[in-house]
ChimeraX commands (.cxc) that place a marker at each C-alpha (Angstrom):
marker #1 position 83.13,79.88,101.83 radius 0.5
marker #1 position 83.06,83.67,102.05 radius 0.5
marker #1 position 79.75,85.46,102.23 radius 0.5
marker #1 position 79.78,88.51,99.98 radius 0.5
marker #1 position 77.47,91.17,101.39 radius 0.5
marker #1 position 78.82,94.47,100.06 radius 0.5
marker #1 position 78.42,95.74,96.53 radius 0.5
marker #1 position 80.93,98.07,94.90 radius 0.5
marker #1 position 80.42,99.83,91.61 radius 0.5
marker #1 position 83.16,101.03,89.30 radius 0.5
marker #1 position 83.44,102.26,85.75 radius 0.5
marker #1 position 85.83,100.70,83.25 radius 0.5
marker #1 position 86.84,101.67,79.76 radius 0.5
marker #1 position 85.39,99.55,76.99 radius 0.5
marker #1 position 88.84,98.04,76.42 radius 0.5
marker #1 position 89.30,97.17,80.11 radius 0.5
marker #1 position 85.87,95.57,80.24 radius 0.5
marker #1 position 86.40,93.54,77.06 radius 0.5
marker #1 position 89.82,92.36,78.22 radius 0.5
marker #1 position 88.53,91.26,81.61 radius 0.5
marker #1 position 85.51,89.58,80.07 radius 0.5
marker #1 position 87.70,87.66,77.62 radius 0.5
marker #1 position 89.98,86.58,80.44 radius 0.5
marker #1 position 87.02,85.46,82.54 radius 0.5
marker #1 position 85.60,83.45,79.63 radius 0.5
marker #1 position 88.98,81.86,78.89 radius 0.5
marker #1 position 89.33,80.81,82.51 radius 0.5
marker #1 position 85.67,79.78,82.85 radius 0.5
marker #1 position 85.21,82.11,85.79 radius 0.5
marker #1 position 83.00,85.03,86.57 radius 0.5
marker #1 position 84.09,88.60,85.99 radius 0.5
marker #1 position 83.33,89.43,89.63 radius 0.5
marker #1 position 85.63,86.59,90.74 radius 0.5
marker #1 position 88.51,88.04,88.73 radius 0.5
marker #1 position 87.95,91.49,90.19 radius 0.5
marker #1 position 87.71,90.23,93.79 radius 0.5
marker #1 position 90.92,88.23,93.33 radius 0.5
marker #1 position 92.69,91.25,91.82 radius 0.5
marker #1 position 91.68,93.41,94.80 radius 0.5
marker #1 position 92.77,90.70,97.22 radius 0.5
marker #1 position 96.11,90.31,95.47 radius 0.5
marker #1 position 96.83,94.03,95.15 radius 0.5
marker #1 position 95.73,95.20,98.58 radius 0.5
marker #1 position 95.63,92.29,100.99 radius 0.5
marker #1 position 98.52,90.13,99.84 radius 0.5
marker #1 position 101.96,91.03,98.58 radius 0.5
marker #1 position 102.87,94.67,99.30 radius 0.5
marker #1 position 100.04,95.27,101.77 radius 0.5
marker #1 position 100.82,92.07,103.65 radius 0.5
marker #1 position 104.51,93.02,103.84 radius 0.5
marker #1 position 103.55,96.47,105.12 radius 0.5
marker #1 position 101.48,94.89,107.92 radius 0.5
marker #1 position 104.32,92.49,108.75 radius 0.5
marker #1 position 106.72,95.43,108.93 radius 0.5
marker #1 position 104.37,97.28,111.26 radius 0.5
marker #1 position 104.14,94.17,113.44 radius 0.5
marker #1 position 107.95,93.86,113.53 radius 0.5
marker #1 position 108.20,97.52,114.54 radius 0.5
marker #1 position 105.61,97.06,117.25 radius 0.5
marker #1 position 107.28,93.95,118.62 radius 0.5
marker #1 position 110.68,95.67,118.68 radius 0.5
marker #1 position 109.46,98.32,121.14 radius 0.5
marker #1 position 110.94,97.63,124.54 radius 0.5
marker #1 position 107.85,98.72,126.43 radius 0.5
marker #1 position 107.19,97.45,129.95 radius 0.5
marker #1 position 104.50,94.80,129.86 radius 0.5
marker #1 position 102.60,93.42,132.82 radius 0.5
marker #1 position 100.24,90.49,132.82 radius 0.5
marker #1 position 96.98,91.07,130.95 radius 0.5
marker #1 position 94.77,91.50,134.01 radius 0.5
marker #1 position 97.02,94.24,135.41 radius 0.5
marker #1 position 97.27,96.01,132.05 radius 0.5
marker #1 position 93.52,95.79,131.49 radius 0.5
marker #1 position 92.90,97.30,134.90 radius 0.5
marker #1 position 95.22,100.21,134.10 radius 0.5
marker #1 position 93.47,100.77,130.78 radius 0.5
marker #1 position 90.02,100.73,132.39 radius 0.5
marker #1 position 91.10,103.10,135.13 radius 0.5
marker #1 position 92.85,105.35,132.60 radius 0.5
marker #1 position 96.18,105.13,134.36 radius 0.5
marker #1 position 99.28,106.27,132.54 radius 0.5
marker #1 position 102.70,105.19,133.69 radius 0.5
marker #1 position 105.38,107.87,133.23 radius 0.5
marker link #1:1,2 radius 0.2
marker link #1:2,3 radius 0.2
marker link #1:3,4 radius 0.2
marker link #1:4,5 radius 0.2
marker link #1:5,6 radius 0.2
marker link #1:6,7 radius 0.2
marker link #1:7,8 radius 0.2
marker link #1:8,9 radius 0.2
marker link #1:9,10 radius 0.2
marker link #1:10,11 radius 0.2
marker link #1:11,12 radius 0.2
marker link #1:12,13 radius 0.2
marker link #1:13,14 radius 0.2
marker link #1:14,15 radius 0.2
marker link #1:15,16 radius 0.2
marker link #1:16,17 radius 0.2
marker link #1:17,18 radius 0.2
marker link #1:18,19 radius 0.2
marker link #1:19,20 radius 0.2
marker link #1:20,21 radius 0.2
marker link #1:21,22 radius 0.2
marker link #1:22,23 radius 0.2
marker link #1:23,24 radius 0.2
marker link #1:24,25 radius 0.2
marker link #1:25,26 radius 0.2
marker link #1:26,27 radius 0.2
marker link #1:27,28 radius 0.2
marker link #1:28,29 radius 0.2
marker link #1:29,30 radius 0.2
marker link #1:30,31 radius 0.2
marker link #1:31,32 radius 0.2
marker link #1:32,33 radius 0.2
marker link #1:33,34 radius 0.2
marker link #1:34,35 radius 0.2
marker link #1:35,36 radius 0.2
marker link #1:36,37 radius 0.2
marker link #1:37,38 radius 0.2
marker link #1:38,39 radius 0.2
marker link #1:39,40 radius 0.2
marker link #1:40,41 radius 0.2
marker link #1:41,42 radius 0.2
marker link #1:42,43 radius 0.2
marker link #1:43,44 radius 0.2
marker link #1:44,45 radius 0.2
marker link #1:45,46 radius 0.2
marker link #1:46,47 radius 0.2
marker link #1:47,48 radius 0.2
marker link #1:48,49 radius 0.2
marker link #1:49,50 radius 0.2
marker link #1:50,51 radius 0.2
marker link #1:51,52 radius 0.2
marker link #1:52,53 radius 0.2
marker link #1:53,54 radius 0.2
marker link #1:54,55 radius 0.2
marker link #1:55,56 radius 0.2
marker link #1:56,57 radius 0.2
marker link #1:57,58 radius 0.2
marker link #1:58,59 radius 0.2
marker link #1:59,60 radius 0.2
marker link #1:60,61 radius 0.2
marker link #1:61,62 radius 0.2
marker link #1:62,63 radius 0.2
marker link #1:63,64 radius 0.2
marker link #1:64,65 radius 0.2
marker link #1:65,66 radius 0.2
marker link #1:66,67 radius 0.2
marker link #1:67,68 radius 0.2
marker link #1:68,69 radius 0.2
marker link #1:69,70 radius 0.2
marker link #1:70,71 radius 0.2
marker link #1:71,72 radius 0.2
marker link #1:72,73 radius 0.2
marker link #1:73,74 radius 0.2
marker link #1:74,75 radius 0.2
marker link #1:75,76 radius 0.2
marker link #1:76,77 radius 0.2
marker link #1:77,78 radius 0.2
marker link #1:78,79 radius 0.2
marker link #1:79,80 radius 0.2
marker link #1:80,81 radius 0.2
marker link #1:81,82 radius 0.2
marker link #1:82,83 radius 0.2
view
């Protein structure tokens, strides 16, 4: 179960608030649950998830030379740049 530790405040119109409250009551769920799920759906699933997948595909398509991790880590620590 997620531990919610950050509070966010927003301002809604009376109509938005009433509509969300009615929906929450109909579904027997809290208003905050609906809002968290909406944020999750809009920004962390769907379009946002596809954007991250696209970025991963782009990153994986780069034909960069790759050594084993220990060698690469050593280069990073030493600040070496291969040209």
